[in-house]
N, CA, C and O atoms as a Tinker XYZ file with bonds, in Angstrom:
   540  protein
     1  N     40.870000 -155.142000   20.479000    73     2
     2  CA    40.079000 -155.400000   21.549000    64     1     3
     3  C     40.267000 -154.081000   21.872000    63     2     4     5
     4  O     41.374000 -153.713000   22.264000    81     3
     5  N     39.039000 -153.050000   21.728000    73     3     6
     6  CA    39.636000 -151.338000   21.900000    64     5     7
     7  C     39.376000 -151.277000   23.014000    63     6     8     9
     8  O     38.166000 -151.379000   23.220000    81     7
     9  N     40.006000 -151.146000   23.913000    73     7    10
    10  CA    40.316000 -149.543000   25.186000    64     9    11
    11  C     41.060000 -148.345000   25.912000    63    10    12    13
    12  O     42.034000 -147.610000   25.750000    81    11
    13  N     40.047000 -148.577000   26.791000    73    11    14
    14  CA    40.765000 -146.981000   27.036000    64    13    15
    15  C     42.182000 -147.560000   27.822000    63    14    16    17
    16  O     42.537000 -148.541000   28.476000    81    15
    17  N     42.693000 -146.380000   27.346000    73    15    18
    18  CA    43.998000 -146.519000   27.832000    64    17    19
    19  C     44.481000 -146.496000   29.409000    63    18    20    21
    20  O     44.643000 -145.278000   29.469000    81    19
    21  N     44.800000 -146.922000   30.620000    73    19    22
    22  CA    44.924000 -146.825000   31.933000    64    21    23
    23  C     46.285000 -145.831000   32.156000    63    22    24    25
    24  O     47.311000 -146.059000   31.515000    81    23
    25  N     46.221000 -145.000000   32.870000    73    23    26
    26  CA    47.026000 -144.285000   33.705000    64    25    27
    27  C     48.493000 -144.834000   34.015000    63    26    28    29
    28  O     49.593000 -144.372000   33.713000    81    27
    29  N     48.105000 -146.051000   34.767000    73    27    30
    30  CA    50.185000 -146.588000   34.337000    64    29    31
    31  C     50.469000 -147.560000   33.476000    63    30    32    33
    32  O     51.504000 -148.219000   33.581000    81    31
    33  N     49.436000 -147.787000   32.377000    73    31    34
    34  CA    50.580000 -148.040000   30.783000    64    33    35
    35  C     51.199000 -146.749000   29.818000    63    34    36    37
    36  O     51.866000 -146.945000   28.802000    81    35
    37  N     50.775000 -145.168000   30.443000    73    35    38
    38  CA    51.630000 -144.525000   29.726000    64    37    39
    39  C     53.050000 -144.792000   29.270000    63    38    40    41
    40  O     53.505000 -144.783000   28.127000    81    39
    41  N     53.638000 -145.030000   30.415000    73    39    42
    42  CA    55.212000 -145.130000   30.086000    64    41    43
    43  C     54.766000 -146.858000   28.510000    63    42    44    45
    44  O     55.531000 -147.108000   27.578000    81    43
    45  N     53.887000 -147.359000   28.688000    73    43    46
    46  CA    54.194000 -147.647000   27.265000    64    45    47
    47  C     53.248000 -147.783000   26.543000    63    46    48    49
    48  O     52.871000 -148.892000   26.164000    81    47
    49  N     52.484000 -146.284000   26.097000    73    47    50
    50  CA    52.062000 -145.384000   25.104000    64    49    51
    51  C     53.707000 -144.838000   24.983000    63    50    52    53
    52  O     54.347000 -145.400000   24.094000    81    51
    53  N     54.409000 -143.844000   25.758000    73    51    54
    54  CA    55.653000 -143.598000   25.113000    64    53    55
    55  C     56.579000 -144.397000   24.330000    63    54    56    57
    56  O     57.184000 -143.755000   23.470000    81    55
    57  N     56.769000 -145.285000   24.387000    73    55    58
    58  CA    56.835000 -146.989000   23.952000    64    57    59
    59  C     56.425000 -147.352000   22.251000    63    58    60    61
    60  O     57.321000 -147.411000   21.408000    81    59
    61  N     55.183000 -147.545000   21.948000    73    59    62
    62  CA    54.309000 -147.572000   21.336000    64    61    63
    63  C     54.674000 -145.893000   20.932000    63    62    64    65
    64  O     55.789000 -145.873000   20.410000    81    63
    65  N     54.187000 -144.764000   21.001000    73    63    66
    66  CA    54.045000 -144.154000   20.520000    64    65    67
    67  C     56.020000 -143.626000   19.334000    63    66    68    69
    68  O     56.185000 -142.871000   18.376000    81    67
    69  N     57.163000 -144.642000   20.243000    73    67    70
    70  CA    58.470000 -143.524000   19.433000    64    69    71
    71  C     58.799000 -144.588000   18.714000    63    70    72    73
    72  O     59.602000 -144.425000   17.795000    81    71
    73  N     58.211000 -146.003000   18.996000    73    71    74
    74  CA    58.818000 -147.456000   17.750000    64    73    75
    75  C     57.791000 -147.296000   16.484000    63    74    76    77
    76  O     58.211000 -147.649000   15.382000    81    75
    77  N     56.260000 -146.699000   16.614000    73    75    78
    78  CA    55.979000 -146.916000   16.033000    64    77    79
    79  C     56.010000 -145.978000   14.507000    63    78    80    81
    80  O     55.755000 -146.254000   13.335000    81    79
    81  N     56.573000 -144.451000   15.415000    73    79    82
    82  CA    56.719000 -143.591000   14.174000    64    81    83
    83  C     58.028000 -142.860000   14.600000    63    82    84    85
    84  O     58.315000 -141.693000   14.870000    81    83
    85  N     58.776000 -144.183000   14.537000    73    83    86
    86  CA    60.095000 -143.971000   14.172000    64    85    87
    87  C     61.212000 -143.278000   14.690000    63    86    88    89
    88  O     62.299000 -143.437000   14.135000    81    87
    89  N     61.091000 -142.411000   15.830000    73    87    90
    90  CA    61.063000 -141.206000   16.585000    64    89    91
    91  C     62.180000 -142.271000   17.665000    63    90    92    93
    92  O     62.313000 -143.481000   17.485000    81    91
    93  N     62.903000 -141.449000   18.796000    73    91    94
    94  CA    64.563000 -141.568000   18.952000    64    93    95
    95  C     63.264000 -141.820000   20.524000    63    94    96    97
    96  O     62.203000 -141.468000   21.038000    81    95
    97  N     64.647000 -142.835000   20.623000    73    95    98
    98  CA    63.617000 -143.387000   22.418000    64    97    99
    99  C     64.029000 -143.171000   23.789000    63    98   100   101
   100  O     63.991000 -143.854000   24.812000    81    99
   101  N     64.784000 -141.002000   23.240000    73    99   102
   102  CA    64.456000 -140.218000   24.709000    64   101   103
   103  C     63.368000 -139.293000   24.328000    63   102   104   105
   104  O     63.414000 -138.087000   24.085000    81   103
   105  N     62.576000 -139.960000   24.329000    73   103   106
   106  CA    61.561000 -139.253000   23.300000    64   105   107
   107  C     60.441000 -139.645000   24.186000    63   106   108   109
   108  O     59.676000 -138.843000   24.721000    81   107
   109  N     60.399000 -140.821000   24.295000    73   107   110
   110  CA    59.285000 -141.440000   24.688000    64   109   111
   111  C     58.617000 -141.759000   26.130000    63   110   112   113
   112  O     57.577000 -142.417000   26.110000    81   111
   113  N     59.379000 -141.147000   27.962000    73   111   114
   114  CA    59.092000 -140.369000   28.920000    64   113   115
   115  C     58.501000 -138.836000   28.572000    63   114   116   117
   116  O     57.438000 -138.942000   29.183000    81   115
   117  N     58.467000 -137.403000   27.973000    73   115   118
   118  CA    58.158000 -137.370000   27.900000    64   117   119
   119  C     56.778000 -137.579000   27.170000    63   118   120   121
   120  O     55.665000 -137.496000   27.689000    81   119
   121  N     57.010000 -137.799000   26.166000    73   119   122
   122  CA    55.605000 -137.879000   25.019000    64   121   123
   123  C     54.562000 -139.033000   26.092000    63   122   124   125
   124  O     53.575000 -138.445000   26.535000    81   123
   125  N     54.627000 -139.947000   26.361000    73   123   126
   126  CA    54.575000 -140.049000   27.829000    64   125   127
   127  C     53.986000 -139.934000   28.922000    63   126   128   129
   128  O     53.456000 -140.944000   29.385000    81   127
   129  N     53.896000 -138.481000   29.760000    73   127   130
   130  CA    54.061000 -137.946000   30.878000    64   129   131
   131  C     53.130000 -136.262000   29.698000    63   130   132   133
   132  O     53.075000 -135.224000   30.357000    81   131
   133  N     52.894000 -136.217000   29.100000    73   131   134
   134  CA    52.837000 -135.346000   27.679000    64   133   135
   135  C     51.211000 -136.048000   27.789000    63   134   136   137
   136  O     50.363000 -135.353000   28.348000    81   135
   137  N     50.999000 -136.753000   27.514000    73   135   138
   138  CA    49.659000 -137.377000   27.189000    64   137   139
   139  C     48.799000 -138.309000   27.783000    63   138   140   141
   140  O     47.764000 -138.727000   27.265000    81   139
   141  N     49.455000 -138.779000   29.398000    73   139   142
   142  CA    48.918000 -138.965000   30.637000    64   141   143
   143  C     48.644000 -137.980000   31.302000    63   142   144   145
   144  O     48.550000 -138.367000   32.466000    81   143
   145  N     48.339000 -136.222000   31.200000    73   143   146
   146  CA    48.488000 -135.099000   31.496000    64   145   147
   147  C     46.898000 -134.760000   30.646000    63   146   148   149
   148  O     45.931000 -134.225000   31.188000    81   147
   149  N     46.977000 -135.335000   28.887000    73   147   150
   150  CA    45.972000 -135.633000   28.631000    64   149   151
   151  C     44.517000 -135.879000   28.675000    63   150   152   153
   152  O     43.483000 -135.304000   28.335000    81   151
   153  N     45.012000 -137.374000   29.440000    73   151   154
   154  CA    44.587000 -138.363000   29.207000    64   153   155
   155  C     43.060000 -138.169000   31.034000    63   154   156   157
   156  O     42.093000 -138.812000   31.443000    81   155
   157  N     43.766000 -136.996000   31.420000    73   155   158
   158  CA    42.925000 -136.623000   33.077000    64   157   159
   159  C     42.250000 -135.551000   32.814000    63   158   160   161
   160  O     41.602000 -135.012000   33.711000    81   159
   161  N     42.291000 -134.838000   31.008000    73   159   162
   162  CA    41.297000 -133.473000   30.890000    64   161   163
   163  C     40.324000 -133.757000   30.048000    63   162   164   165
   164  O     40.687000 -134.400000   29.063000    81   163
   165  N     38.820000 -133.393000   30.137000    73   163   166
   166  CA    37.112000 -133.581000   30.060000    64   165   167
   167  C     36.763000 -133.517000   28.621000    63   166   168   169
   168  O     35.604000 -133.387000   28.228000    81   167
   169  N     38.052000 -133.635000   27.658000    73   167   170
   170  CA    37.921000 -133.604000   26.375000    64   169   171
   171  C     39.330000 -133.991000   25.459000    63   170   172   173
   172  O     39.786000 -133.502000   24.425000    81   171
   173  N     39.565000 -134.561000   25.913000    73   171   174
   174  CA    40.391000 -135.507000   25.635000    64   173   175
   175  C     40.424000 -136.818000   25.496000    63   174   176   177
   176  O     40.410000 -137.226000   26.657000    81   175
   177  N     40.479000 -138.251000   24.388000    73   175   178
   178  CA    40.419000 -139.679000   24.359000    64   177   179
   179  C     41.725000 -140.851000   24.824000    63   178   180   181
   180  O     41.181000 -141.361000   23.845000    81   179
   181  N     42.315000 -141.325000   25.077000    73   179   182
   182  CA    42.849000 -142.122000   24.978000    64   181   183
   183  C     42.589000 -143.647000   24.855000    63   182   184   185
   184  O     41.881000 -144.153000   25.726000    81   183
   185  N     43.229000 -144.663000   23.583000    73   183   186
   186  CA    42.692000 -145.682000   24.283000    64   185   187
   187  C     43.859000 -146.219000   22.877000    63   186   188   189
   188  O     44.374000 -145.823000   21.831000    81   187
   189  N     43.763000 -147.427000   23.832000    73   187   190
   190  CA    44.416000 -148.937000   23.418000    64   189   191
   191  C     43.690000 -149.654000   22.373000    63   190   192   193
   192  O     42.476000 -149.690000   22.175000    81   191
   193  N     45.033000 -150.446000   21.478000    73   191   194
   194  CA    44.516000 -151.807000   20.964000    64   193   195
   195  C     45.190000 -152.405000   21.588000    63   194   196   197
   196  O     46.052000 -151.889000   22.299000    81   195
   197  N     44.913000 -154.152000   21.466000    73   195   198
   198  CA    44.944000 -155.191000   22.194000    64   197   199
   199  C     45.163000 -155.999000   21.060000    63   198   200   201
   200  O     44.200000 -156.181000   20.315000    81   199
   201  N     46.279000 -156.535000   20.779000    73   199   202
   202  CA    46.587000 -157.936000   19.405000    64   201   203
   203  C     46.936000 -159.059000   20.526000    63   202   204   205
   204  O     47.846000 -158.686000   21.266000    81   203
   205  N     46.391000 -160.430000   20.838000    73   203   206
   206  CA    46.540000 -161.648000   20.897000    64   205   207
   207  C     47.340000 -160.538000   22.606000    63   206   208   209
   208  O     48.560000 -160.410000   22.506000    81   207
   209  N     46.902000 -160.070000   23.530000    73   207   210
   210  CA    46.668000 -159.664000   25.178000    64   209   211
   211  C     48.014000 -158.952000   24.914000    63   210   212   213
   212  O     48.744000 -159.174000   25.880000    81   211
   213  N     48.833000 -157.937000   23.695000    73   211   214
   214  CA    49.526000 -157.772000   24.161000    64   213   215
   215  C     49.273000 -155.974000   23.689000    63   214   216   217
   216  O     48.370000 -155.903000   22.856000    81   215
   217  N     49.708000 -154.967000   23.949000    73   215   218
   218  CA    49.465000 -153.128000   23.644000    64   217   219
   219  C     49.942000 -153.239000   22.240000    63   218   220   221
   220  O     51.157000 -153.082000   22.122000    81   219
   221  N     49.320000 -153.457000   21.216000    73   219   222
   222  CA    49.546000 -152.876000   19.789000    64   221   223
   223  C     49.883000 -150.868000   18.910000    63   222   224   225
   224  O     50.713000 -150.376000   18.146000    81   223
   225  N     48.857000 -150.469000   19.536000    73   223   226
   226  CA    48.334000 -149.301000   19.483000    64   225   227
   227  C     48.045000 -148.443000   20.648000    63   226   228   229
   228  O     47.856000 -148.679000   21.841000    81   227
   229  N     48.077000 -147.004000   19.680000    73   227   230
   230  CA    47.820000 -146.348000   20.562000    64   229   231
   231  C     46.577000 -144.699000   20.099000    63   230   232   233
   232  O     47.316000 -143.855000   19.592000    81   231
   233  N     45.898000 -144.452000   20.126000    73   231   234
   234  CA    44.567000 -143.493000   19.651000    64   233   235
   235  C     44.150000 -142.089000   20.816000    63   234   236   237
   236  O     43.714000 -142.039000   21.966000    81   235
   237  N     44.543000 -141.118000   19.833000    73   235   238
   238  CA    44.363000 -140.051000   20.555000    64   237   239
   239  C     42.511000 -139.657000   20.548000    63   238   240   241
   240  O     41.660000 -140.483000   20.216000    81   239
   241  N     42.272000 -138.538000   20.896000    73   239   242
   242  CA    40.919000 -138.677000   20.195000    64   241   243
   243  C     40.473000 -136.554000   21.591000    63   242   244   245
   244  O     40.613000 -136.208000   22.764000    81   243
   245  N     40.091000 -136.104000   20.614000    73   243   246
   246  CA    39.847000 -134.673000   21.028000    64   245   247
   247  C     38.392000 -133.773000   20.587000    63   246   248   249
   248  O     38.055000 -133.018000   19.675000    81   247
   249  N     37.755000 -134.382000   21.879000    73   247   250
   250  CA    36.455000 -133.154000   21.376000    64   249   251
   251  C     36.175000 -132.538000   21.547000    63   250   252   253
   252  O     36.479000 -132.417000   22.734000    81   251
   253  N     35.138000 -130.929000   21.006000    73   251   254
   254  CA    35.376000 -129.719000   21.580000    64   253   255
   255  C     33.764000 -128.987000   20.491000    63   254   256   257
   256  O     33.692000 -128.383000   19.421000    81   255
   257  N     32.694000 -129.492000   21.539000    73   255   258
   258  CA    31.538000 -129.644000   21.338000    64   257   259
   259  C     31.374000 -130.286000   19.903000    63   258   260   261
   260  O     31.820000 -131.397000   19.615000    81   259
   261  N     30.405000 -129.131000   18.687000    73   259   262
   262  CA    30.342000 -130.279000   17.907000    64   261   263
   263  C     31.589000 -131.393000   16.318000    63   262   264   265
   264  O     31.604000 -132.028000   15.264000    81   263
   265  N     32.335000 -130.812000   17.446000    73   263   266
   266  CA    33.664000 -131.275000   16.302000    64   265   267
   267  C     34.715000 -132.164000   17.160000    63   266   268   269
   268  O     35.327000 -131.735000   18.138000    81   267
   269  N     34.792000 -133.119000   16.773000    73   267   270
   270  CA    36.209000 -134.309000   16.758000    64   269   271
   271  C     37.401000 -133.930000   16.111000    63   270   272   273
   272  O     37.475000 -133.526000   14.951000    81   271
   273  N     38.413000 -134.087000   16.976000    73   271   274
   274  CA    40.146000 -134.511000   16.459000    64   273   275
   275  C     41.152000 -135.794000   15.983000    63   274   276   277
   276  O     42.374000 -135.700000   16.098000    81   275
   277  N     40.815000 -136.410000   15.703000    73   275   278
   278  CA    41.750000 -137.958000   15.650000    64   277   279
   279  C     43.246000 -136.976000   15.484000    63   278   280   281
   280  O     43.915000 -136.612000   14.518000    81   279
   281  N     43.351000 -136.767000   17.112000    73   279   282
   282  CA    44.639000 -136.669000   17.075000    64   281   283
   283  C     46.149000 -137.624000   17.125000    63   282   284   285
   284  O     47.351000 -137.443000   16.929000    81   283
   285  N     45.443000 -138.464000   17.423000    73   283   286
   286  CA    47.198000 -139.044000   16.802000    64   285   287
   287  C     46.607000 -140.899000   16.747000    63   286   288   289
   288  O     45.391000 -141.085000   16.723000    81   287
   289  N     47.267000 -141.747000   16.736000    73   287   290
   290  CA    47.330000 -142.706000   16.548000    64   289   291
   291  C     48.319000 -143.892000   15.370000    63   290   292   293
   292  O     48.166000 -144.190000   14.186000    81   291
   293  N     48.901000 -144.128000   15.983000    73   291   294
   294  CA    50.126000 -145.302000   15.773000    64   293   295
   295  C     50.015000 -147.261000   16.456000    63   294   296   297
   296  O     49.479000 -147.722000   17.463000    81   295
   297  N     50.421000 -147.604000   15.869000    73   295   298
   298  CA    50.253000 -149.521000   16.040000    64   297   299
   299  C     52.314000 -149.417000   15.089000    63   298   300   301
   300  O     52.917000 -148.962000   14.118000    81   299
   301  N     52.540000 -150.503000   16.779000    73   299   302
   302  CA    53.931000 -150.719000   16.581000    64   301   303
   303  C     54.037000 -151.524000   14.925000    63   302   304   305
   304  O     53.190000 -151.663000   14.042000    81   303
   305  N     55.569000 -151.968000   15.030000    73   303   306
   306  CA    55.398000 -152.519000   13.232000    64   305   307
   307  C     55.326000 -153.503000   13.292000    63   306   308   309
   308  O     55.148000 -154.102000   12.231000    81   307
   309  N     55.434000 -154.406000   14.754000    73   307   310
   310  CA    55.180000 -155.931000   14.217000    64   309   311
   311  C     54.393000 -155.766000   14.843000    63   310   312   313
   312  O     54.792000 -156.089000   15.962000    81   311
   313  N     52.568000 -155.159000   14.946000    73   311   314
   314  CA    52.001000 -155.179000   14.717000    64   313   315
   315  C     50.674000 -154.575000   13.054000    63   314   316   317
   316  O     49.505000 -154.219000   12.905000    81   315
   317  N     51.706000 -154.778000   12.355000    73   315   318
   318  CA    50.469000 -154.086000   10.996000    64   317   319
   319  C     50.188000 -154.359000   10.772000    63   318   320   321
   320  O     50.499000 -155.489000   11.147000    81   319
   321  N     49.318000 -154.438000   10.011000    73   319   322
   322  CA    48.276000 -155.154000    8.672000    64   321   323
   323  C     48.205000 -155.881000    9.616000    63   322   324   325
   324  O     49.160000 -156.635000    9.804000    81   323
   325  N     47.027000 -155.922000   10.570000    73   323   326
   326  CA    46.767000 -157.103000   11.263000    64   325   327
   327  C     44.957000 -156.303000   11.552000    63   326   328   329
   328  O     44.110000 -157.062000   12.024000    81   327
   329  N     44.477000 -154.605000   11.186000    73   327   330
   330  CA    43.373000 -154.298000   11.469000    64   329   331
   331  C     43.535000 -153.594000   12.716000    63   330   332   333
   332  O     42.546000 -153.407000   13.424000    81   331
   333  N     44.491000 -153.249000   13.006000    73   331   334
   334  CA    44.779000 -151.700000   14.422000    64   333   335
   335  C     44.560000 -150.119000   14.543000    63   334   336   337
   336  O     44.376000 -149.393000   15.520000    81   335
   337  N     44.651000 -149.872000   13.189000    73   335   338
   338  CA    44.101000 -148.879000   12.951000    64   337   339
   339  C     42.898000 -149.216000   12.398000    63   338   340   341
   340  O     42.056000 -148.369000   12.695000    81   339
   341  N     42.481000 -150.061000   11.747000    73   339   342
   342  CA    40.568000 -149.468000   11.700000    64   341   343
   343  C     40.052000 -149.614000   13.125000    63   342   344   345
   344  O     39.161000 -148.909000   13.597000    81   343
   345  N     40.526000 -150.341000   13.604000    73   343   346
   346  CA    39.770000 -150.392000   14.855000    64   345   347
   347  C     40.123000 -149.336000   15.892000    63   346   348   349
   348  O     39.409000 -149.254000   16.891000    81   347
   349  N     41.157000 -148.526000   15.742000    73   347   350
   350  CA    40.803000 -147.366000   16.521000    64   349   351
   351  C     40.151000 -145.934000   15.618000    63   350   352   353
   352  O     39.788000 -144.814000   15.979000    81   351
   353  N     40.215000 -146.543000   14.464000    73   351   354
   354  CA    39.461000 -145.034000   13.133000    64   353   355
   355  C     37.501000 -145.741000   13.955000    63   354   356   357
   356  O     36.655000 -145.111000   14.590000    81   355
   357  N     37.523000 -147.028000   13.559000    73   355   358
   358  CA    36.112000 -147.118000   14.214000    64   357   359
   359  C     35.319000 -147.055000   15.564000    63   358   360   361
   360  O     34.114000 -146.879000   15.741000    81   359
   361  N     36.684000 -147.314000   16.782000    73   359   362
   362  CA    36.237000 -146.881000   17.399000    64   361   363
   363  C     36.254000 -144.907000   18.105000    63   362   364   365
   364  O     35.369000 -144.338000   18.744000    81   363
   365  N     36.850000 -144.668000   17.900000    73   363   366
   366  CA    37.559000 -143.118000   17.657000    64   365   367
   367  C     35.917000 -141.996000   17.157000    63   366   368   369
   368  O     35.560000 -140.964000   17.726000    81   367
   369  N     35.349000 -142.570000   16.157000    73   367   370
   370  CA    34.550000 -142.692000   15.474000    64   369   371
   371  C     33.838000 -142.477000   15.997000    63   370   372   373
   372  O     33.373000 -141.340000   15.917000    81   371
   373  N     33.120000 -143.706000   17.134000    73   371   374
   374  CA    31.378000 -144.290000   17.617000    64   373   375
   375  C     32.086000 -143.113000   18.735000    63   374   376   377
   376  O     31.364000 -142.140000   18.955000    81   375
   377  N     33.332000 -143.143000   19.390000    73   375   378
   378  CA    32.760000 -142.312000   20.730000    64   377   379
   379  C     32.280000 -140.715000   20.050000    63   378   380   381
   380  O     31.207000 -140.139000   20.232000    81   379
   381  N     33.367000 -140.290000   19.292000    73   379   382
   382  CA    33.048000 -139.418000   19.148000    64   381   383
   383  C     31.249000 -138.971000   18.185000    63   382   384   385
   384  O     30.769000 -137.864000   17.944000    81   383
   385  N     30.717000 -140.343000   17.875000    73   383   386
   386  CA    29.601000 -140.183000   17.681000    64   385   387
   387  C     28.957000 -139.419000   19.049000    63   386   388   389
   388  O     28.663000 -138.225000   19.113000    81   387
   389  N     28.814000 -140.436000   20.137000    73   387   390
   390  CA    28.140000 -140.940000   21.356000    64   389   391
   391  C     28.638000 -139.548000   21.997000    63   390   392   393
   392  O     27.862000 -139.135000   22.858000    81   391
   393  N     29.683000 -138.794000   21.780000    73   391   394
   394  CA    29.645000 -137.633000   22.859000    64   393   395
   395  C     29.288000 -135.918000   21.856000    63   394   396   397
   396  O     29.533000 -134.738000   22.102000    81   395
   397  N     28.543000 -136.721000   20.584000    73   395   398
   398  CA    27.602000 -135.370000   20.025000    64   397   399
   399  C     27.812000 -134.341000   19.274000    63   398   400   401
   400  O     27.234000 -133.271000   19.083000    81   399
   401  N     29.863000 -135.467000   18.407000    73   399   402
   402  CA    30.192000 -134.983000   17.459000    64   401   403
   403  C     29.959000 -134.798000   15.470000    63   402   404   405
   404  O     30.205000 -135.801000   14.798000    81   403
   405  N     29.613000 -133.821000   14.924000    73   403   406
   406  CA    29.306000 -134.500000   14.007000    64   405   407
   407  C     30.850000 -134.768000   13.216000    63   406   408   409
   408  O     31.561000 -135.724000   12.908000    81   407
   409  N     30.854000 -133.622000   13.134000    73   407   410
   410  CA    32.537000 -133.886000   11.985000    64   409   411
   411  C     33.428000 -133.929000   12.889000    63   410   412   413
   412  O     33.382000 -133.403000   14.001000    81   411
   413  N     34.732000 -134.915000   12.167000    73   411   414
   414  CA    35.484000 -135.600000   13.216000    64   413   415
   415  C     36.763000 -134.961000   11.516000    63   414   416   417
   416  O     36.740000 -135.055000   10.289000    81   415
   417  N     37.442000 -134.511000   12.331000    73   415   418
   418  CA    39.169000 -133.820000   11.643000    64   417   419
   419  C     40.075000 -134.806000   11.810000    63   418   420   421
   420  O     39.886000 -135.508000   12.804000    81   419
   421  N     40.999000 -135.065000   11.133000    73   419   422
   422  CA    42.131000 -135.813000   11.025000    64   421   423
   423  C     43.024000 -135.134000   10.371000    63   422   424   425
   424  O     42.512000 -134.371000    9.552000    81   423
   425  N     44.261000 -135.110000   10.412000    73   423   426
   426  CA    45.552000 -135.326000    9.521000    64   425   427
   427  C     46.560000 -136.759000    9.953000    63   426   428   429
   428  O     46.851000 -137.387000   10.971000    81   427
   429  N     46.879000 -136.799000    8.373000    73   427   430
   430  CA    48.332000 -138.049000    7.597000    64   429   431
   431  C     48.962000 -137.126000    6.926000    63   430   432   433
   432  O     48.669000 -135.947000    6.725000    81   431
   433  N     50.294000 -138.072000    6.433000    73   431   434
   434  CA    52.011000 -137.450000    5.797000    64   433   435
   435  C     50.600000 -137.370000    4.581000    63   434   436   437
   436  O     49.689000 -137.080000    5.357000    81   435
   437  N     50.024000 -137.450000    3.347000    73   435   438
   438  CA    49.974000 -137.635000    1.530000    64   437   439
   439  C     50.228000 -138.635000    1.127000    63   438   440   441
   440  O     50.617000 -138.664000   -0.041000    81   439
   441  N     50.151000 -139.649000    1.727000    73   439   442
   442  CA    50.156000 -141.412000    0.636000    64   441   443
   443  C     50.753000 -141.907000    1.593000    63   442   444   445
   444  O     51.851000 -142.462000    1.553000    81   443
   445  N     50.085000 -141.744000    2.498000    73   443   446
   446  CA    50.611000 -142.782000    3.359000    64   445   447
   447  C     49.130000 -143.134000    4.482000    63   446   448   449
   448  O     48.078000 -142.596000    4.827000    81   447
   449  N     50.079000 -144.658000    4.769000    73   447   450
   450  CA    48.806000 -146.231000    5.417000    64   449   451
   451  C     47.934000 -145.245000    6.172000    63   450   452   453
   452  O     46.860000 -145.569000    6.678000    81   451
   453  N     48.694000 -143.459000    6.245000    73   451   454
   454  CA    47.471000 -143.548000    7.707000    64   453   455
   455  C     46.010000 -142.579000    6.982000    63   454   456   457
   456  O     44.872000 -142.576000    7.452000    81   455
   457  N     46.366000 -142.012000    6.052000    73   455   458
   458  CA    46.261000 -141.755000    4.920000    64   457   459
   459  C     44.663000 -142.914000    3.675000    63   458   460   461
   460  O     43.510000 -142.954000    3.247000    81   459
   461  N     45.332000 -143.233000    3.723000    73   459   462
   462  CA    44.107000 -144.975000    3.603000    64   461   463
   463  C     43.063000 -145.400000    4.173000    63   462   464   465
   464  O     41.876000 -145.681000    4.006000    81   463
   465  N     44.247000 -145.337000    5.212000    73   463   466
   466  CA    42.495000 -146.393000    6.292000    64   465   467
   467  C     41.737000 -144.813000    6.703000    63   466   468   469
   468  O     40.556000 -144.982000    7.006000    81   467
   469  N     42.162000 -143.409000    6.766000    73   467   470
   470  CA    40.653000 -142.600000    6.637000    64   469   471
   471  C     40.312000 -142.178000    6.029000    63   470   472   473
   472  O     39.520000 -141.276000    6.303000    81   471
   473  N     40.786000 -142.634000    4.067000    73   471   474
   474  CA    39.390000 -142.742000    3.498000    64   473   475
   475  C     38.860000 -143.812000    3.012000    63   474   476   477
   476  O     38.179000 -143.883000    1.989000    81   475
   477  N     39.201000 -144.793000    3.837000    73   475   478
   478  CA    38.725000 -146.561000    3.787000    64   477   479
   479  C     37.742000 -146.486000    4.727000    63   478   480   481
   480  O     36.783000 -147.240000    4.562000    81   479
   481  N     37.745000 -145.663000    5.800000    73   479   482
   482  CA    36.795000 -145.568000    7.192000    64   481   483
   483  C     35.932000 -144.785000    6.483000    63   482   484   485
   484  O     34.779000 -145.188000    6.644000    81   483
   485  N     36.014000 -143.718000    5.677000    73   483   486
   486  CA    34.982000 -142.164000    4.547000    64   485   487
   487  C     34.745000 -141.320000    4.676000    63   486   488   489
   488  O     33.663000 -140.736000    4.739000    81   487
   489  N     36.431000 -140.850000    4.799000    73   487   490
   490  CA    36.602000 -140.272000    5.484000    64   489   491
   491  C     37.502000 -139.339000    4.225000    63   490   492   493
   492  O     38.461000 -140.038000    3.899000    81   491
   493  N     37.502000 -138.127000    3.498000    73   491   494
   494  CA    37.880000 -137.473000    2.310000    64   493   495
   495  C     39.484000 -136.406000    2.742000    63   494   496   497
   496  O     39.885000 -135.871000    3.775000    81   495
   497  N     39.959000 -136.498000    1.456000    73   495   498
   498  CA    40.665000 -135.271000    1.703000    64   497   499
   499  C     40.319000 -133.502000    1.811000    63   498   500   501
   500  O     40.582000 -133.219000    0.642000    81   499
   501  N     39.981000 -132.410000    2.337000    73   499   502
   502  CA    39.733000 -131.721000    1.909000    64   501   503
   503  C     40.578000 -130.436000    1.313000    63   502   504   505
   504  O     40.230000 -129.598000    0.482000    81   503
   505  N     42.037000 -130.610000    2.169000    73   503   506
   506  CA    43.157000 -129.801000    1.035000    64   505   507
   507  C     45.124000 -130.547000    2.095000    63   506   508   509
   508  O     45.522000 -130.977000    3.177000    81   507
   509  N     45.601000 -130.194000    0.696000    73   507   510
   510  CA    46.659000 -130.945000    1.545000    64   509   511
   511  C     47.967000 -129.579000    1.719000    63   510   512   513
   512  O     48.542000 -128.742000    1.023000    81   511
   513  N     47.936000 -129.871000    2.568000    73   511   514
   514  CA    49.548000 -129.271000    2.765000    64   513   515
   515  C     51.087000 -129.556000    2.226000    63   514   516   517
   516  O     51.671000 -130.599000    2.517000    81   515
   517  N     51.864000 -128.206000    1.160000    73   515   518
   518  CA    53.658000 -128.453000    0.970000    64   517   519
   519  C     53.606000 -128.090000    2.032000    63   518   520   521
   520  O     52.811000 -127.572000    2.816000    81   519
   521  N     55.300000 -128.680000    1.938000    73   519   522
   522  CA    56.283000 -128.107000    3.317000    64   521   523
   523  C     57.422000 -127.573000    2.256000    63   522   524   525
   524  O     57.753000 -128.556000    1.593000    81   523
   525  N     58.166000 -126.398000    1.822000    73   523   526
   526  CA    59.058000 -126.679000    0.843000    64   525   527
   527  C     60.378000 -126.118000    1.344000    63   526   528   529
   528  O     60.570000 -125.085000    1.984000    81   527
   529  N     61.170000 -126.945000    0.951000    73   527   530
   530  CA    62.587000 -126.911000    1.800000    64   529   531
   531  C     63.936000 -126.194000    0.100000    63   530   532   533
   532  O     63.733000 -126.390000   -1.098000    81   531
   533  N     64.706000 -125.700000    0.511000    73   531   534
   534  CA    65.979000 -125.369000    0.358000    64   533   535
   535  C     66.957000 -125.993000    0.630000    63   534   536   537
   536  O     67.585000 -126.022000    1.689000    81   535
   537  N     67.229000 -126.828000   -0.867000    73   535   538
   538  CA    68.196000 -127.458000   -0.374000    64   537   539
   539  C     69.768000 -127.685000   -1.486000    63   538   540
   540  O     70.746000 -128.295000   -1.054000    81   539
C-alpha cells in the first residue's frame, strides 16, 4: 500500500533512507528534517510504502508545471524484491499525471536496480554521466 507520509513519521523516513542507501546512521536526523520541510511545500510529495503493516520504503516527487522529478526513492534491504519500488513508481506516475505533468524525469546509478525498475515502468535513458577520478 502506498500513502502520503505523515509528519510524525519522518524519523522513520530518515532511518529508511540511510539504511536503504547504505549511508551512515548519524545522517538520518538531518535527512528526516530536510525532507519534512519539503513535505510541507506545494510542489513536493513524500510517499510511504507499507509491507505487512510496516514502513518499507519512501519516495519523493517534485512537480513544476508540466514536469515531474522522481527526486528520491529507497526500500529497506529486508523488503526488497517485493514490488515496493514498482508500486512507488506507479503511484508517483499517477500523481504526476493528476497534477498535469506530461514529462517525468529521474536519475539512477547506471546498471542499478533503480535503473531497471524505471525502464520496466516505461522510462528510457536520456543520457549517462561519467564521473572520473584519478587513482
